[in-house]
Steps between C-alpha positions, in 0.01 A plus 500: 500500500585843640868559420687786668829668405651739758780737411843361591651678801847350531776760455544589132270218388328617182360174367128419514317172565280529193570705190195649325525222242498231770212671680305489176552124481356454850199718415445311175495177702215638711692625803485838676834681523556780751827693484636767731532842340843564344602134546619494139679834503841335511441337162328805351150351533234749606181441695311556174701220337365267767148636471515441125605142574184458709656535846370708789741755646489543880656780702693294756664166568261452792205509259672253269569251780154539653313446172706216351518122526835462323789742534751508214831671575865496398705521819440338836239678713638762734382519866219743421381266227509165676300665781218547248490138384212281615400134489298552183802638310712317245834680473689448175847661494868448572541407866859383568399388849807294594710797620202705621347365823306820566313480171441127551352572842280774356363275227440213740312724741286644219363156409536580129598266219835615362639370170860593418603572145850370575391143584239441228638235264432376146495172313876520447582551867581863441387811685301685233397797715850555637676460165402833339618702798814286524571585137462871576700482824782306335541764232467786746766340722768581244375858463508534878850354514620742232370794698641373830843447341530870420741684727245775558273244671778336701605229256833409345462743210478217249308485170331161465603444140836676520641658181754369248820427683339513846375199696118484536325429827509145631143402588409185692140380497410255776201301377424403141120528508285768338655792690854379446450428133359844427768671707766312308335587169514871583856482634628312196327749272688783669832322454565383856691189596227275645502185711185312604508270802230238553453164674332332202737353243205462264426871528867589454503300176188685384660835580821404323300421186279810536793741525720312253812538709453870579469425873696277732303247700605347831343242726415651836724393787636695796832523319364614164274762659791641700735507202252679278363743760848607613600585141173668400417864445128417519319206659134443408310291757236314301429191710143383556350231721124526423313635800793458738769735626796536267824327608782729615776436249725799571593546867619820661844352548528465123457874446848565634646295215302675227617790287445831675190681377381192315120472471258238631152504342264278699202419278394236755433765765122441483573154640740624766805545277787268411775715653542499878537878508191574291201694625218648292548845349275725294524682169537819704812368678607193302853435626711481815855395579627219721873436542581696185248313280199675347164322551196555277198324655186670367206274581277610212741549214241460220306788654751733335362411155128469585361520147704204379462313828124547541428387146727196531356405838138539389563285193608220734250541784185557294398135438558407864320807629202435277485140621485627859237759414290241317509227763630654821685264736373203299750599232782435747369152576447416133809656345827330606705806404293741709519250787875552517435874520289473816708621795235594760142385551270561799781577740729215394821482301453266205841527331752271666820692414352820642389329822844343545678832437282674757503216751120482500260205458423382147149394399436306177235663282248225569537553874483880476195486273310250713 
């Protein structure tokens, strides 16, 4: 199959769809890889690195799209990219369609087959292509919070871990999944006082054992969320509903009861955000203030550490990408885990949670593929 990798164009996005090592694996499997010039610059990979891996380097994204059957990316296609997609294309990337009707419309009109990293599953019911970036984002969330807490950036002027004799920051993590666990791990390591809120008692037990009493755990109710958020210096939004828009767990009215210059870090912003006052920001302008509360809502957090992120992502996506390259759309029909990744096919939405979030018709895979 002809596999194409355009350079990412989202603001301050330095990751790349295929590292030179991953490109080499595709070539070794008998596929042709075309990569846009300088696509790997953000991870320090040169065009010659890709040529040495057996890939062809093209001068523009337009050439990559026009010459390829499968497009491998990192972030969701931007308007100039979805306009270049055609019916013969398989798009393999993060999509996050639920809060993005414009992108959904663009993909539907293109007629392409779009498979979302974030809804591909595994034998354990996990999300193997989302997990590595969730690990990165969870850890970065605490770094972002530490920066936003500084008085010079508008925060409370608080050091996360405190110093002897001085109270550390009180950090509340809403959601005990991969993001929340890694955020808590970082926060605990820095000496913060950490509480994790989740709706699963089973998961709370697991977290209690994992952290050996170094974090507080609370079952998620309206009351517990309010109590913890109002007393927090930092709130990490780490809630995920696969494929669907994130629930709004912190309303604007709650901001008035929070500590002034406290920080909200919304890691769920790709799925619409779990704070009512959230809207996507960029690495160039990561924060804004609402009612005296600092919001950090960067939609591509792992893009700040592209070398780590690209390698981790490629490790996870490689077997699925090779399956698609080897068998095309047949791989989706044969592989139950890739089936859950299919969001768009021939102008139809094939992922129910996305269709419901957008208020558009849902088509089962069998119907869309008929």
